Each structure stands twice: as structure tokens, then as C-alpha cells.
C-alpha positions as CSV (number, residue, x, y, z in Angstrom):
1,X,17.5,4.8,-9.2
2,X,19.6,8.2,-9.5
3,X,22.6,8.0,-7.7
4,X,21.7,10.2,-5.0
5,X,18.2,10.9,-3.8
6,X,16.8,14.1,-2.8
7,X,13.3,13.3,-1.8
8,X,12.1,16.1,0.5
9,X,10.7,14.8,4.2
10,X,7.7,17.0,3.5
11,X,5.8,14.0,5.1
12,X,7.7,13.8,7.9
13,X,7.5,16.3,10.9
14,X,10.8,15.4,13.0
15,X,12.5,17.0,16.2
16,X,14.4,20.3,15.4
17,X,18.3,19.3,14.2
18,X,16.8,15.9,12.2
19,X,16.3,17.7,8.9
20,X,19.6,19.4,9.5
21,X,21.5,16.6,9.7
22,X,19.6,15.2,7.0
23,X,19.8,18.0,4.6
24,X,23.9,18.5,5.3
25,X,24.7,14.9,5.0
26,X,22.4,14.9,1.7
27,X,24.4,18.0,0.1
28,X,27.7,16.0,0.9
29,X,26.1,13.3,-0.7
30,X,25.1,15.1,-3.8
31,X,28.7,16.6,-4.0
32,X,30.4,12.9,-3.2
33,X,28.6,11.3,-6.4
34,X,30.4,13.3,-9.0
35,X,33.6,13.9,-7.4
36,X,35.3,14.1,-11.4
37,X,32.9,17.4,-12.2
38,X,34.7,19.3,-8.8
39,X,37.2,22.5,-9.1
40,X,39.9,22.2,-6.6
41,X,38.2,25.0,-4.9
42,X,34.7,23.1,-5.0
43,X,37.0,19.8,-3.3
44,X,38.4,22.0,-1.0
45,X,34.7,23.6,0.0
46,X,33.6,19.7,0.1
47,X,36.2,19.4,2.8
48,X,35.4,22.0,4.9
49,X,31.8,21.2,4.8
50,X,32.7,17.5,5.6
51,X,34.9,18.9,8.8
52,X,31.6,21.2,9.7
53,X,29.4,18.7,9.9
54,X,31.6,16.0,11.6
55,X,32.3,18.7,14.2
56,X,28.8,19.4,14.6
57,X,27.9,16.0,14.9
58,X,30.9,15.5,17.4
59,X,29.7,18.3,19.6
60,X,26.5,16.8,20.4
61,X,27.6,13.4,21.1
62,X,29.3,14.6,24.4
63,X,26.3,17.4,25.2
64,X,27.7,20.6,23.7
65,X,24.8,22.4,22.4
66,X,26.5,25.5,21.3
67,X,26.5,24.7,17.6
68,X,23.6,24.7,15.2
69,X,20.6,22.5,16.0
70,X,21.9,19.1,15.8
71,X,21.7,18.9,19.6
72,X,18.1,18.0,19.5
73,X,18.2,15.4,17.0
74,X,18.0,11.9,18.8
75,X,21.1,10.2,19.5
76,X,20.7,7.3,17.4
77,X,20.3,9.9,14.0
78,X,23.4,11.4,14.9
79,X,25.2,8.4,15.1
80,X,24.0,7.0,12.1
81,X,24.8,10.1,10.0
82,X,28.4,9.7,11.7
83,X,28.8,6.6,10.4
84,X,27.6,7.6,7.2
85,X,29.8,10.3,6.7
86,X,32.5,7.9,7.3
87,X,31.6,5.2,5.3
88,X,29.6,6.5,2.5
89,X,31.4,10.0,2.1
90,X,34.6,9.7,3.3
91,X,34.9,6.0,1.7
92,X,36.6,4.7,4.7
93,X,36.5,1.0,5.0
94,X,34.2,-0.4,7.5
95,X,36.9,-2.8,8.9
96,X,38.2,-0.3,11.5
97,X,37.6,-0.5,15.3
98,X,36.3,3.3,15.3
99,X,33.4,2.4,13.0
100,X,32.8,-1.0,15.2
101,X,32.6,1.2,18.3
102,X,30.2,3.5,16.8
103,X,27.9,1.0,15.7
104,X,27.8,-1.0,18.8
105,X,27.1,2.5,20.8
106,X,24.2,2.9,18.0
107,X,22.8,-0.1,18.7
108,X,23.1,0.4,22.5
109,X,21.4,3.6,22.2
110,X,18.7,2.3,19.7
111,X,18.1,-0.9,22.0
112,X,17.2,2.0,24.8
113,X,14.3,2.9,22.8
114,X,12.3,6.1,24.1
115,X,15.4,7.1,26.9
116,X,17.2,7.2,23.7
117,X,15.1,9.8,21.6
118,X,13.2,7.0,19.6
119,X,9.7,7.6,20.7
120,X,9.7,10.0,17.7
121,X,10.6,7.1,15.1
122,X,7.7,5.0,15.8
123,X,5.8,7.3,13.3
124,X,8.9,7.7,11.2
125,X,9.8,3.9,10.1
126,X,11.3,4.8,7.0
127,X,14.1,6.8,9.4
128,X,14.2,4.2,11.9
129,X,15.0,1.4,8.7
130,X,17.7,3.7,7.4
131,X,19.7,4.3,10.7
132,X,19.5,0.3,11.6
133,X,20.6,-0.1,7.9
134,X,23.2,2.4,8.7
135,X,24.4,0.2,11.6
136,X,24.6,-3.3,9.9
137,X,26.3,-1.6,7.2
138,X,28.8,-0.4,9.7
139,X,29.3,-4.0,11.2
140,X,30.0,-6.4,8.4
141,X,31.7,-9.4,9.4
142,X,30.9,-8.7,13.0
143,X,29.0,-10.6,15.6
144,X,26.9,-7.5,16.9
145,X,25.5,-7.1,13.3
146,X,23.1,-9.9,13.9
147,X,20.9,-7.4,16.1
148,X,20.4,-4.8,13.2
149,X,19.8,-7.5,11.1
150,X,17.0,-8.8,13.4
151,X,15.4,-5.3,13.6
152,X,16.1,-4.8,9.6
153,X,13.8,-8.4,9.4
154,X,11.2,-6.8,11.8
155,X,11.1,-3.5,10.3
156,X,10.6,-4.8,7.1
157,X,8.0,-7.4,8.0
158,X,5.9,-4.4,9.4
159,X,6.6,-2.2,6.5
160,X,5.6,-5.2,4.2
161,X,8.7,-4.6,2.6
162,X,9.5,-7.8,0.2
163,X,12.0,-7.3,-2.4
164,X,15.4,-5.1,-2.3
165,X,14.0,-2.5,-4.8
166,X,11.1,-1.7,-2.1
167,X,14.1,-1.8,0.3
168,X,15.8,0.4,-1.6
169,X,12.8,3.1,-2.3
170,X,12.1,3.1,1.3
171,X,15.8,4.0,2.4
172,X,15.9,6.7,-0.5
173,X,13.0,8.6,1.1
174,X,15.7,9.4,3.9
175,X,18.9,9.3,2.0
176,X,20.6,7.5,-1.0
177,X,23.9,6.8,-2.4
178,X,24.0,4.0,-5.4
179,X,28.0,3.0,-4.5
180,X,27.2,2.7,-0.8
181,X,23.5,1.2,-0.8
182,X,24.0,-1.1,-3.5
183,X,27.4,-2.5,-1.9
184,X,25.7,-3.2,1.7
185,X,21.7,-3.7,1.1
186,X,22.0,-6.8,-0.6
187,X,24.0,-8.4,2.2
188,X,21.6,-7.2,5.1
């Protein structure tokens, strides 16, 4: 599998904002996969893009709705994308309290089901799989991780995922970063 998979979401019909988040984070993932090929100007643009995506994600977690279309994306997707931004793109350690707090919030909104905006995820199991995977990766070594592992087990059984390769294949439909996922997928 390539370091970054850019499979399109052509078979998905997602709420406005979902595709924006996924495409923006995919763009960052592509750039992050080959940092040695970036010029100083490219690194500055990359850094600015990280801050812009983070600003857009944070603006909507507080209820603001003036920035792009992220506000219509469900809270679990916004939180998972934000965690991914920190853990995979910025490569911050998943041992910080900030990540644990965000992952616990992700668990709460994901457990809220339809009230949290997960009604559309019934038809997008791969997206739900990716969101739950990110939450589990963020809580490495924490007791709250059990909920994410349990949910991943249920989703994998439902989707008939029986191998790590099949698991990677399903995650890659949404977003794939080889270094990040090979570090976390085997232990979840």
C-alpha cells in the first residue's frame, strides 16, 4: 500500500463539510508523507495549511459557523480529524492529556448516537471505522480505550473484516498514512 492512499469518496454521499474535512486532511497527509521533498516555501505553506485546518475544526467545535463548511460535519468526524491532525500530521505523542481529553470527548459524542450526528454513519461504516480507530489510537495505554476496541470489534465483525490487511484496506477508503496506521493498527 502507498504511504498515502487517496481513494475518492465517490461511493459516499456525505453531509456537507465531511468531504471538505477529509479532502483537507488528505492534502496535509500527502505533504507530510514526503517532508524531505519540501522547499522552505512549501514547508511554510504546509504549516499555514495545518493552522487553517485546525482553526476550522476548532471554530466549529465551539458552535461558530462562519468558516467554510466544516460546521455541517458531525462532531465525531471533526474530533477524529483533529486528533489525526495532531497524532499523524504533527506527530505529537499520544500520551498528552489534551489528546486523551479529545478522545474521551469523541467517545461521548460517538456514544450519543443519532443525537451526535451519527445517523448518516449507518450507511458509511468505513467512515465510522476510521473515526473509532482514531479514538482508539489516541488513547493508547488508557482504560477508556476499551470502549473503542470493543466498538472496533463489533464493526469488524459486522463488516466481516478478518485480517489486518482487510482492516487497512477499509481504513484506506477514508484516509491512510502508512507510518501512523502501521504503528497503531496492529495493537488495536
